[in-house]
C-alpha angles and dihedrals in degrees: 000000000000114000110243114242119258111249087226090069097049118104106263101194099061114116107205094183092057092042093051092046092052096045093044091054091050093047093047091052092048092048092049091050093045095064115037120177115268140155124325085043096190095067094045091047090051092048092049092044092066100027093055097039093109126242133154095294086215097155097053091043091052089050092052092045094051092047092051092045089057093049100267130120135247089242091060093050103036098089090052091043090055092045091054090054090048090054092045090050091050090054091052094049092050094040090056094054119113090247090058123028096336098219125172098196136044125175089354097303136087114286119253097258091050089059103035104019130255094279095055092041092056091049092046090055091047091050093050091050095051093041090054091067092044091049093056094046097044104039107032109108136183091022123112112253094240091061092048091049091051091052091050091050092047090050090053090053094045094053100038136070091302091055138011097002092046091052092047094052092052089046091055092046091051098055109119092004107134091192095065111130132208088252090059091046090051090050091053095051099037085059106029097044108005101054095063093041090051092050090049088064101036095045091058090051092047092051090052092053098250119175123250093257092056092045090052090050092051090046090058090049092050095047090056097047089046093057092042088051091057094045089053089048090054091050093048091051086064103034105035129072125241088251092055093046097043087225138061113302121217094031093133092057092046091051091046091238122168110243135177093254089052088061102033108017124241100285095049091045090055090048091051091049091051091049090054091049091050090051092047091052092048090054095057100032092088089061088077140237092323088070089072094105092053091046092050093045090054090055090045091057095055095040098049120118100199 
């Protein structure tokens, strides 16, 4: 058990609201510029529809924060930050399809397949996934090639059968299964949600040239916030409205999915999420005052309401 940090030792002057506003604006501008309209217009319009639909931009912001913490710059990390959001967007487009979760709304607007059809939505997700790798390779500057190659390889692992896809397949297989255990639930979310969140942090550190000890520390931080993120998601699916979520509430219950509240109840789920956040903060606190964004982002994850 990691000892939670004392609030007396946390940086007091950091303004998360201002930080998020600044980083979100930079990420939005970079995403918009990364994907201009071209022929055939339909596929680019579908890609941009979901990629530029808003959201917290948590993954790219974590990437930028970790890179800066390790002495790098936002310019070095921005292509990877955008690529992470492209992959995340792909996963949402595909997750919303009738063959998966069959959702009509995402971030308060119609899902991709409801606007463009299932065929175009599948292709839009495919195109975003493949373009993510190209974007890192083509547009990352002032970073040694071996670091860029490592990030590309790690992204492949995080999104494939060892990561996001593996978690999704176990998630689908577990729907309606009354024998699902907490261990299986952890496997699903460590891979489906956690792998890309973890890479968001470690990729920024890798691009900045961080040592293996620092990367391992940040990996531990990211694993904890990733699991806490999913626990909070499970709680919100029960406690928040569809308007607050920007998507259909109560979908987990309808699909007979195992969730953390179904094992622990809402209060214990919240306690478990907070414990993970405290442990994550304790892991990065020794990195100094520059860890303030990561500390604040950890609190943001557990306190969010949508």
